[in-house]
C-alpha positions as CSV (number, residue, x, y, z in Angstrom):
1,M,-9.4,-1.7,41.0
2,T,-11.1,-1.3,37.6
3,T,-8.9,-0.6,34.6
4,R,-10.6,1.7,32.0
5,V,-10.3,0.2,28.5
6,N,-10.4,2.5,25.4
7,Y,-12.5,0.2,23.2
8,Q,-11.8,2.3,20.1
9,Q,-8.2,0.9,20.2
10,K,-9.3,-2.6,21.1
11,T,-11.4,-3.7,18.2
12,S,-9.6,-5.5,15.4
13,F,-9.5,-8.6,13.3
14,N,-5.9,-9.0,14.5
15,K,-6.0,-10.7,17.9
16,Q,-2.4,-9.8,18.7
17,W,-3.2,-6.1,18.1
18,V,-6.0,-6.4,20.6
19,L,-3.9,-8.2,23.1
20,N,-1.2,-5.6,22.8
21,H,-3.7,-2.9,23.9
22,A,-6.0,-4.8,26.3
23,P,-5.2,-4.9,30.0
24,T,-5.4,-8.7,30.2
25,E,-6.0,-11.6,27.8
26,G,-9.1,-12.5,29.9
27,V,-11.1,-9.6,28.6
28,V,-10.7,-10.6,25.0
29,E,-13.5,-12.6,23.4
30,K,-13.4,-13.9,19.9
31,I,-16.7,-13.6,18.1
32,S,-17.4,-14.7,14.5
33,V,-19.4,-12.2,12.5
34,P,-20.2,-12.0,8.8
35,S,-18.0,-9.6,6.9
36,F,-17.8,-8.2,3.4
37,S,-15.1,-6.5,1.5
38,V,-15.5,-2.9,0.3
39,T,-15.6,-4.2,-3.3
40,E,-18.3,-6.8,-2.4
41,I,-20.5,-4.1,-0.9
42,L,-20.0,-1.7,-3.8
43,K,-20.9,-4.5,-6.3
44,Q,-24.1,-5.1,-4.4
45,Y,-24.9,-1.4,-3.8
46,P,-23.4,0.4,-6.8
47,L,-22.5,4.1,-6.4
48,K,-24.5,6.6,-8.4
49,K,-21.4,8.9,-8.8
50,D,-17.6,8.7,-8.4
51,L,-16.3,8.1,-4.9
52,E,-14.5,11.1,-3.5
53,L,-13.0,9.6,-0.3
54,I,-12.4,6.4,1.6
55,A,-11.1,6.8,5.1
56,I,-9.7,3.6,6.7
57,D,-8.9,3.1,10.3
58,A,-8.6,-0.6,10.7
59,E,-6.0,-1.0,13.6
60,G,-3.2,-2.6,11.6
61,L,-5.1,-3.9,8.6
62,D,-5.2,-0.7,6.5
63,A,-2.7,-2.0,4.0
64,E,-4.6,-5.3,3.5
65,I,-7.9,-3.5,3.0
66,I,-6.5,-1.0,0.5
67,M,-4.7,-3.7,-1.5
68,S,-7.8,-5.8,-1.6
69,L,-9.8,-3.0,-3.4
70,D,-10.8,-3.8,-6.9
71,F,-9.8,-0.5,-8.6
72,S,-11.8,-1.4,-11.7
73,V,-14.9,-1.2,-9.5
74,I,-13.8,1.6,-7.1
75,K,-11.2,4.3,-7.6
76,P,-11.6,7.0,-5.0
77,K,-10.0,10.3,-5.5
78,V,-8.6,10.3,-2.0
79,I,-7.7,7.4,0.4
80,F,-7.0,8.4,4.0
81,F,-5.3,5.8,6.2
82,E,-3.0,5.3,9.2
83,H,0.6,4.7,8.2
84,H,2.0,4.1,11.7
85,T,0.6,0.5,11.9
86,L,1.8,-0.6,8.4
87,G,5.0,-2.2,9.6
88,K,6.4,-4.6,7.0
89,N,3.6,-3.6,4.6
90,H,4.7,0.0,4.4
91,D,6.8,-0.2,1.2
92,S,4.5,-2.6,-0.6
93,L,1.5,-0.4,0.1
94,M,3.4,2.7,-1.1
95,D,4.4,0.9,-4.3
96,F,0.9,-0.5,-4.8
97,L,-0.7,3.0,-4.5
98,S,1.8,4.5,-6.8
99,S,1.1,1.8,-9.4
100,K,-2.6,2.7,-9.2
101,G,-1.9,6.4,-9.9
102,Y,-1.8,7.8,-6.3
103,K,0.6,10.2,-4.7
104,V,1.0,9.5,-1.0
105,S,1.7,12.2,1.6
106,I,2.5,11.5,5.2
107,L,0.5,13.7,7.6
108,G,2.5,13.5,10.8
109,E,3.1,10.6,13.1
110,W,-0.1,8.7,12.5
111,D,-1.9,9.4,9.2
112,A,-1.3,9.5,5.5
113,V,-3.3,10.5,2.4
114,A,-3.2,9.0,-1.1
115,E,-4.4,11.4,-3.8
116,L,-5.2,10.3,-7.3
117,T,-3.0,12.1,-9.7
């Protein structure tokens, strides 16, 4: 019998997140790939106008990505992210966003939006 895997929920930099959603550990393969932060990309390829929106869906790493942004380089008007996977990072992310001038609204069970005030 073949088990169907929803690969959209199985890709992550967090191995435990993948193992929690994969049918067996045998199907998980670790591959090293080059990666760049949002800030590094925007320094290399500067925007020609203000950034309106960043949407993040990083399967448990949303808080780390948002808190790694250099807000002197990038300050989007809206940040859309998943709050249900924040875990212990929930309060620190909310405080961080507030300190950067954002108001966070929870949009149901999964998603949240931070709007620059």
